[in-house]
Every structure is written in structure tokens, then in C-alpha cells.
N, C-alpha and C positions, 0 to 999 in steps of 0.2 A: 435155896432155890434150885430147882432142877435145871440142868442144861437143856436148852431148847435146840432143835435142829435149825440149821441156818435158814432154810426155807421159811419156817414159821417166824423166825425173827425178822426176816426181810419183809414178809407179808404184813406182819404186825406194824413194822415201821412205816410201810407204805400206807397202811390203813390209818395210822395216826396222822401222817402228813396230809392225807386226803381229808380226814375229819377236821383237822385244824384249819386247813385251807378253806374247806366248806364253811366252817363256823365263821372265819374271818370275812369271807365273801358275804355271808348272810348278814353279819353285823354291819358291813359296809353298806349293803342295800338298805338295811333298816335305818342307818344313820342318814343316808341320802334322802330316804322318804321323810324322816323327821325334819331335815333341813328344808325340803320342799314344803312340808306342812307349815313350818314356821314362817316361810316366806309368804305363803298363801294367807296365813293369819295376819301377817304384817300388812299385806295389801288390803285385806278386808278392813283392818283397823284404820289405815290411812284413808281409804275411801269413805268409811263411816265418819271419821273426823272431818273430812272435806265436806261431806254432805251436811254435817252439823254446822260447819262454818258458813256454808252457802245459805242454809236455812236462817241462821242468825242474822246474816247480812240482809236477807230478804225481809225478815220480820222488822229489823231496824229501819230499813228503807221504807217499808210500808207504814210504820208508825210515824216516821218523819214526814213522809209525803201526805199521809192521811191527816195529820195534825197541821 
């Protein structure tokens, strides 16, 4: 391997640090977005289940009162 000038080595090191930091930051943002998406999905599921429960109760009450 050829000896590199100190400036090139320093620049390369800074570039690597910047790239790694950027990659980590992007991954953190993606992870945060995934967590938020998962929470939204959970809320939708809970609301859907609650709606189904309410519907079931209403149908049962209707059948009971109707008969």
C-alpha cells in the first residue's frame, strides 16, 4: 500500500466519520418511522376490534330486545 499524505488520510477519516454518522442518523430516522407506523397500525387494530365488539353487543342487544 502506498503511503498517503496526511491531508488525504485526515480527509478520508473525516469522510468516513461523516458517512457513518449520516448512515446511523438515517437508520435512526427509519427506525423511528417504523415505530410510529407500528403504533398507528396498533391503534387501527384496537379501534377495529373495539368497533367489532360494539357491533357484536348491539346485534346481541337487538336480538335480545327484538325477541
